[in-house]
C-alpha positions as CSV (number, residue, x, y, z in Angstrom):
1,L,70.6,-159.7,-10.5
2,S,68.0,-160.9,-8.1
3,S,65.3,-163.3,-9.3
4,E,62.6,-160.6,-8.9
5,T,64.6,-158.2,-11.2
6,T,65.3,-160.9,-13.7
7,Q,61.7,-161.8,-13.8
8,L,60.7,-158.2,-14.4
9,V,63.2,-157.8,-17.2
10,Y,61.9,-160.9,-18.8
11,W,58.3,-159.7,-18.7
12,R,59.3,-156.3,-20.2
13,L,61.0,-158.1,-23.1
14,Q,58.0,-160.3,-23.6
15,E,55.8,-157.2,-23.8
16,N,57.9,-156.0,-26.8
17,I,57.5,-159.3,-28.7
18,C,54.7,-159.8,-31.2
19,S,52.5,-162.7,-29.9
20,R,51.6,-163.8,-33.4
21,H,55.0,-163.6,-35.2
22,D,57.4,-163.8,-32.3
23,E,59.2,-160.7,-33.6
24,V,60.2,-157.4,-31.9
25,M,57.5,-154.8,-32.3
26,K,59.4,-151.8,-33.6
27,I,56.5,-150.2,-35.5
28,F,53.5,-148.2,-34.2
29,C,50.1,-148.4,-36.0
30,R,48.4,-145.0,-35.6
31,S,45.2,-146.3,-37.2
32,D,44.8,-148.9,-34.4
33,Q,46.9,-147.1,-31.8
34,Q,49.1,-150.1,-31.0
35,P,52.7,-151.4,-31.5
36,I,53.2,-154.0,-34.2
37,C,56.1,-156.0,-35.8
38,Y,57.2,-155.7,-39.5
39,L,55.3,-158.9,-40.4
40,C,52.1,-157.4,-39.0
41,L,52.7,-154.5,-41.4
42,M,52.5,-156.9,-44.3
43,D,49.5,-158.8,-42.8
44,K,46.7,-157.5,-40.7
45,H,47.8,-153.8,-40.6
46,K,48.6,-153.5,-44.3
47,G,47.7,-150.0,-45.7
48,H,47.4,-148.5,-42.1
49,D,49.1,-145.2,-41.0
50,T,52.3,-146.5,-39.5
51,V,55.5,-145.0,-38.2
52,S,58.5,-146.3,-36.2
53,A,58.0,-146.7,-32.5
54,A,60.8,-144.3,-31.9
55,E,59.2,-141.6,-34.1
56,E,55.8,-142.1,-32.3
57,R,57.6,-141.9,-29.0
58,S,59.2,-138.7,-30.0
59,K,55.9,-137.2,-31.0
60,K,54.2,-138.4,-27.8
61,Q,57.1,-137.1,-25.8
62,R,56.6,-133.6,-27.2
63,E,52.9,-133.8,-26.5
64,L,53.7,-134.9,-23.0
65,E,56.0,-131.9,-22.4
66,V,53.4,-129.5,-23.7
67,S,50.8,-131.2,-21.3
68,R,53.3,-130.9,-18.4
69,Q,53.9,-127.3,-19.2
70,N,50.1,-126.6,-19.2
71,I,49.7,-128.4,-15.9
72,Q,52.6,-126.6,-14.4
73,Q,51.2,-123.3,-15.6
74,K,47.8,-124.3,-14.1
75,I,49.5,-125.1,-10.8
76,K,51.1,-121.7,-10.8
77,Y,47.8,-120.1,-11.4
78,R,46.0,-122.2,-8.8
79,E,48.8,-121.4,-6.2
80,K,48.4,-117.7,-7.1
81,D,44.6,-118.0,-6.6
82,V,45.1,-119.8,-3.3
83,K,47.4,-116.9,-2.1
84,L,44.8,-114.4,-3.4
85,L,42.0,-116.2,-1.5
86,Q,44.2,-116.3,1.6
87,R,44.7,-112.6,1.4
88,Q,40.9,-112.3,0.7
89,V,40.3,-114.2,4.0
90,E,42.7,-111.9,5.8
91,A,41.0,-108.9,4.3
92,I,37.5,-110.1,5.2
93,N,38.6,-110.9,8.8
94,G,40.4,-107.6,9.1
95,S,37.5,-105.6,7.6
96,A,34.9,-107.4,9.7
97,D,37.0,-106.9,12.9
98,K,37.5,-103.2,12.1
99,T,33.8,-102.7,11.2
100,V,32.7,-104.5,14.4
101,W,35.1,-102.3,16.5
102,H,33.9,-99.1,14.9
103,S,30.2,-100.2,15.2
104,E,30.7,-101.1,18.8
105,K,32.3,-97.7,19.4
106,I,29.5,-95.8,17.7
107,F,26.8,-97.7,19.4
108,T,28.6,-97.2,22.7
109,E,28.7,-93.5,22.1
110,L,25.0,-93.6,21.2
111,I,24.2,-95.5,24.4
112,R,26.4,-93.1,26.4
113,L,24.5,-90.1,24.8
114,M,21.2,-91.8,25.6
115,E,22.3,-92.4,29.2
116,K,23.4,-88.8,29.6
117,R,20.1,-87.6,28.2
118,R,18.2,-90.0,30.4
119,S,20.2,-88.7,33.4
120,D,19.6,-85.0,32.4
121,V,15.8,-85.6,32.1
122,K,15.7,-87.4,35.4
123,H,17.7,-84.5,37.1
124,Q,15.5,-81.9,35.5
125,V,12.3,-83.7,36.6
126,R,13.6,-84.2,40.2
127,S,14.7,-80.6,40.4
128,Q,11.3,-79.3,39.3
129,Q,9.7,-81.8,41.7
130,Q,11.7,-80.4,44.6
131,T,11.0,-76.8,43.6
132,K,7.3,-77.3,43.2
133,V,7.0,-79.4,46.4
134,S,8.9,-76.7,48.3
135,R,6.5,-74.1,47.1
136,V,3.5,-76.2,48.0
137,R,5.0,-77.0,51.4
138,E,5.6,-73.3,52.0
139,L,2.0,-72.4,51.2
140,Q,0.8,-75.4,53.2
141,E,2.7,-74.1,56.3
142,K,1.2,-70.7,55.9
143,L,-2.3,-72.1,55.7
144,E,-1.7,-74.3,58.8
145,Q,-0.4,-71.2,60.7
146,E,-3.5,-69.4,59.6
147,I,-5.7,-72.2,60.7
148,T,-4.0,-72.2,64.2
149,E,-4.5,-68.4,64.4
150,L,-8.1,-68.7,63.4
151,K,-8.8,-71.5,65.9
152,R,-7.2,-69.3,68.7
153,R,-9.3,-66.4,67.6
154,D,-12.4,-68.5,67.6
155,A,-11.7,-69.7,71.1
156,E,-11.4,-66.1,72.3
157,M,-14.7,-65.2,70.7
158,K,-16.4,-68.3,72.1
159,K,-15.2,-67.3,75.6
160,L,-16.4,-63.7,75.2
161,S,-19.7,-64.8,73.9
162,H,-20.3,-66.8,77.2
163,T,-19.6,-63.7,79.4
164,Q,-22.8,-63.0,81.5
165,D,-21.9,-59.5,82.6
166,H,-22.9,-57.0,80.0
167,H,-20.4,-54.4,81.2
168,Q,-17.6,-56.9,81.2
169,F,-18.6,-58.1,77.6
170,L,-18.6,-54.5,76.3
171,H,-15.3,-53.8,78.0
172,D,-13.5,-56.9,76.6
173,Y,-14.9,-56.8,73.0
174,P,-12.7,-54.0,71.7
175,S,-9.6,-55.9,72.9
176,L,-10.2,-58.7,70.3
177,S,-7.3,-58.5,67.8
178,P,-8.3,-57.9,64.2
179,L,-8.1,-60.8,61.8
180,S,-5.0,-60.9,59.6
181,K,-5.4,-61.0,55.8
182,S,-6.0,-64.7,54.9
183,T,-5.2,-66.7,51.9
184,H,-8.5,-67.1,50.1
185,S,-9.1,-70.7,48.9
186,S,-10.0,-69.5,45.5
187,S,-6.5,-68.2,45.0
188,I,-5.2,-71.8,45.2
189,K,-5.6,-73.5,41.9
190,I,-5.2,-77.3,41.8
191,R,-4.1,-78.5,38.4
192,P,-5.3,-81.9,37.2
193,L,-2.9,-84.7,37.9
194,R,-1.0,-84.2,34.7
195,L,2.1,-82.4,36.1
196,F,4.9,-84.2,34.2
197,E,2.9,-86.2,31.6
198,D,4.0,-83.7,28.9
199,V,7.6,-84.8,29.6
200,T,6.6,-88.4,29.2
201,A,4.9,-87.6,25.9
202,A,8.1,-85.7,24.7
203,V,10.3,-88.7,25.7
204,S,7.9,-91.1,24.0
205,E,8.0,-89.0,20.8
206,V,11.9,-89.1,20.9
207,R,11.7,-92.9,21.3
208,D,9.3,-93.3,18.4
209,K,11.4,-91.2,16.1
210,L,14.5,-93.1,17.1
211,Q,12.8,-96.4,16.5
212,D,11.8,-95.2,13.0
213,V,15.4,-94.1,12.3
214,L,16.8,-97.3,13.6
215,R,14.3,-99.4,11.6
216,E,14.9,-97.6,8.3
217,K,18.7,-97.3,8.7
218,G,18.9,-100.7,10.3
219,T,17.4,-102.2,7.1
220,N,19.9,-100.4,5.0
221,I,22.7,-101.6,7.2
222,S,21.4,-105.2,7.0
223,Q,21.1,-104.9,3.2
224,T,24.6,-103.5,3.0
225,V,26.0,-106.4,5.0
226,T,24.1,-108.9,3.0
227,E,25.3,-107.5,-0.3
228,V,29.0,-107.8,0.6
229,D,30.5,-109.9,-2.2
230,V,34.0,-111.1,-1.5
231,L,34.5,-113.4,-4.5
232,L,33.3,-113.2,-8.0
233,P,30.2,-111.0,-8.6
234,K,26.9,-112.7,-9.0
235,P,25.7,-113.0,-12.6
236,E,23.1,-110.5,-13.8
237,P,19.5,-111.6,-14.2
238,K,18.6,-112.8,-17.6
239,T,14.8,-113.1,-17.6
240,R,12.1,-110.7,-16.4
241,A,11.2,-113.3,-13.7
242,E,14.8,-113.2,-12.4
243,F,14.7,-109.4,-12.4
244,L,11.4,-109.3,-10.5
245,K,13.2,-111.1,-7.6
246,Y,15.0,-107.8,-7.0
247,S,11.9,-105.6,-7.3
248,C,11.7,-103.0,-4.6
249,D,8.8,-100.9,-3.3
250,I,9.5,-97.3,-4.2
251,T,7.4,-94.2,-3.5
252,L,8.0,-90.5,-4.4
253,D,9.0,-88.0,-1.8
254,L,6.5,-85.1,-1.8
255,N,9.1,-82.8,-0.1
256,T,11.3,-83.0,-3.2
257,A,8.6,-82.5,-5.9
258,H,8.5,-79.4,-8.0
259,T,5.3,-77.4,-7.3
260,R,4.0,-78.0,-10.8
261,L,4.0,-81.8,-10.2
262,L,0.9,-83.5,-8.8
263,L,1.6,-86.8,-6.9
264,S,-1.1,-89.4,-6.7
265,D,-1.8,-93.2,-6.3
266,G,0.0,-93.4,-3.0
267,N,2.8,-91.1,-4.2
268,R,3.7,-93.4,-7.1
269,K,2.3,-91.4,-10.0
270,V,3.4,-87.9,-11.0
271,T,1.6,-85.6,-13.4
272,V,2.6,-82.2,-14.8
273,M,0.0,-79.5,-14.0
274,R,-0.6,-76.0,-15.4
275,Q,-1.0,-74.5,-11.9
276,H,1.4,-74.6,-9.0
277,Q,0.4,-76.9,-6.2
278,S,0.1,-75.5,-2.6
279,Y,3.1,-77.2,-1.3
280,S,5.3,-76.0,1.5
281,S,8.8,-74.8,0.8
282,P,11.3,-77.3,2.4
283,P,14.9,-77.1,1.4
284,D,14.7,-80.5,-0.4
285,R,12.3,-79.3,-3.0
286,F,13.3,-78.9,-6.7
287,T,12.6,-75.3,-7.6
288,D,13.7,-74.9,-11.2
289,Y,12.9,-78.2,-12.9
290,K,9.9,-80.5,-12.7
291,Q,11.7,-83.3,-10.9
292,V,11.1,-85.5,-7.9
293,L,13.2,-88.1,-6.0
294,S,12.1,-91.3,-4.3
295,K,11.7,-91.4,-0.5
296,E,13.7,-94.6,-0.3
297,S,17.4,-94.9,-0.8
298,L,18.7,-97.6,-3.1
299,I,21.6,-99.9,-2.3
300,G,22.4,-103.5,-3.3
301,R,20.4,-104.9,-6.2
302,C,17.2,-103.2,-7.1
303,Y,14.7,-103.4,-10.0
304,W,11.7,-101.2,-10.7
305,E,9.6,-100.3,-13.7
306,V,8.1,-96.9,-14.9
307,E,5.0,-96.5,-17.0
308,W,5.4,-93.2,-18.9
309,R,3.6,-90.9,-21.3
310,G,4.8,-87.7,-22.9
311,G,8.2,-86.4,-21.9
312,V,9.9,-88.3,-19.1
313,H,13.4,-88.8,-17.8
314,V,13.8,-92.0,-15.7
315,A,16.8,-91.3,-13.5
316,V,18.8,-92.2,-10.4
317,A,20.6,-89.5,-8.3
318,Y,22.6,-89.0,-5.1
319,K,20.6,-87.4,-2.3
320,N,23.0,-84.4,-2.2
321,I,22.2,-83.3,-5.8
322,S,21.4,-79.5,-5.9
323,R,17.7,-78.6,-5.8
324,A,18.0,-75.1,-7.2
325,G,20.3,-73.1,-9.5
326,S,22.0,-73.6,-12.8
327,L,21.2,-76.3,-15.4
328,N,24.2,-78.4,-14.7
329,K,23.9,-78.5,-10.9
330,C,20.4,-79.9,-10.5
331,L,19.0,-81.2,-13.8
332,F,19.0,-85.0,-14.0
333,G,21.8,-86.2,-16.3
334,Y,23.7,-82.9,-16.5
335,N,26.1,-83.5,-13.6
336,D,28.1,-86.3,-12.0
337,K,25.5,-86.8,-9.3
338,S,22.8,-88.2,-11.6
339,W,22.1,-90.6,-14.5
340,A,19.1,-90.1,-16.7
341,F,17.3,-92.0,-19.4
342,D,15.1,-89.8,-21.7
343,C,12.0,-91.6,-22.8
344,S,10.4,-88.9,-24.9
345,N,8.0,-90.0,-27.7
346,N,10.5,-89.4,-30.5
347,S,13.7,-91.0,-29.2
348,Y,15.7,-92.6,-26.4
349,N,18.8,-90.8,-25.0
350,F,21.0,-91.5,-22.0
351,M,22.7,-88.6,-20.1
352,N,25.3,-88.3,-17.5
353,N,27.6,-85.5,-16.6
354,N,26.2,-83.4,-19.4
355,V,27.1,-86.1,-22.0
356,K,24.2,-87.3,-24.2
357,T,24.2,-90.8,-25.8
358,R,21.6,-91.6,-28.5
359,V,20.0,-95.0,-27.7
360,S,18.2,-97.2,-30.2
361,G,15.7,-100.0,-29.4
362,P,12.0,-101.0,-29.5
363,R,9.6,-98.3,-28.3
364,S,7.5,-99.1,-25.3
365,S,5.5,-97.2,-22.7
366,R,7.2,-99.0,-19.9
367,V,10.9,-98.9,-19.0
368,G,12.6,-101.3,-16.5
369,V,15.5,-100.1,-14.4
370,Y,18.1,-102.5,-12.9
371,L,20.6,-101.3,-10.4
372,D,23.5,-103.3,-8.9
373,H,25.0,-100.6,-6.6
374,R,28.0,-102.6,-5.5
375,A,28.9,-103.7,-9.0
376,G,28.3,-100.2,-10.4
377,I,25.8,-101.5,-13.0
378,L,22.8,-99.5,-14.2
379,S,20.7,-100.9,-17.0
380,F,17.5,-99.7,-18.8
381,Y,15.1,-102.1,-20.5
382,S,12.2,-101.8,-22.9
383,I,9.3,-103.8,-21.4
384,S,6.5,-105.1,-23.6
385,K,5.8,-108.7,-24.4
386,T,9.6,-109.1,-24.3
387,M,12.3,-107.5,-22.3
388,T,15.0,-105.8,-24.3
389,L,18.2,-104.1,-23.0
390,L,18.3,-100.5,-24.2
391,H,21.4,-99.2,-22.4
392,R,23.8,-100.4,-19.8
393,V,26.2,-98.3,-17.7
394,Q,29.3,-99.6,-15.8
395,T,30.6,-97.1,-13.3
396,T,31.4,-96.7,-9.6
397,F,28.7,-95.4,-7.2
398,T,30.1,-93.7,-4.1
399,Q,26.8,-93.0,-2.3
400,P,23.3,-94.5,-1.9
401,L,21.1,-93.6,-4.9
402,H,17.5,-92.4,-5.1
403,A,15.1,-93.1,-8.0
404,G,14.3,-89.9,-9.8
405,L,11.7,-88.7,-12.3
406,R,11.7,-85.6,-14.5
407,V,8.4,-85.0,-16.2
408,Y,8.1,-82.2,-18.7
409,G,5.2,-81.0,-20.9
410,F,1.6,-80.4,-19.7
411,G,-0.2,-83.7,-19.2
412,S,2.9,-85.9,-19.2
413,T,2.9,-88.6,-16.5
414,A,5.2,-91.2,-15.0
415,E,4.2,-93.9,-12.6
416,L,6.3,-96.3,-10.5
417,C,4.6,-99.7,-11.2
418,K,3.6,-102.1,-8.5
419,L,5.5,-105.3,-9.2
420,K,4.8,-107.4,-6.0
């Protein structure tokens, strides 16, 4: 053996020799967690929990194997997670590339449509310009010809008026040709210089409407992009302060309100009236039940509160819910297009797809609603001095939602509270 190896063996042997008794340490003291010799067992470690070093090694070996198995299992899980994350990266990149491609295609089609419409308007204006100018030019030429004829006639008359011989004057006078019918100046009506301004106004109106659409839908698109969660979902809010971070400004759409509902306070409050209101009859209006939808669509995370009195259903619904017809088609909570929380004075009930669930909880005149559209979470809370969860729904939303209110019973009211 080499000197280095010999030295190492020597030191290993020395480590197994008790420094106090110069004996081999074949015993392990569990009380002090150290190896000892049999003389230490009779001396300093008397009465301690001791076993043979071989037995302790066997125990620690088993623990080591269990630890290794746990580590190896964790390695497998982590490797699996790494592969899942890699697939997630590939899915994100693929989905983003596909979305960008489709978006570019759609916007290109929109730009092409706008370019075609721009060209059509330009062609129509130029065509009308040419037609109108041709008509004016034609009339102008006729007038210029008439002016020339009149000047010639005036010259003949001037010459005849200077004739000194009476007989000659009387002889030539009948030969003057009669005047042709002229275009009277009063028949030419000059319009004010607003020939094509109406076209400009119409195009401006289209621009304004398009800007409004792009502004509203663009906000929705931005929110949708922002709300894309690729890893674990974000935790739900716990305190009212955290919920208020997701508060949204919601107003009621008058075009959807039943004619017995009066909207007030900036279209935030709805009251049941005895008489029908003089509303128009758009196709979006609820005709059979005293219901109304919000003007704004709800995606991402949203929170709002409703102050109620009487009989009120606080609901969310898809925009394509039926507005007239049978009970199951259009009443909040009685179909698969709406979810409703009944806040009547006597009880709480939750309804969806014609299934009613009795809900218990503290009574309050204010109900909070939390929506996480992407996670499919819809929760209702009793709001007073404290905030108490009343009912929570876990589902899958396939379309943007609208806040809804059903108010029944004369004098019942519901108001979307201002939280900001």
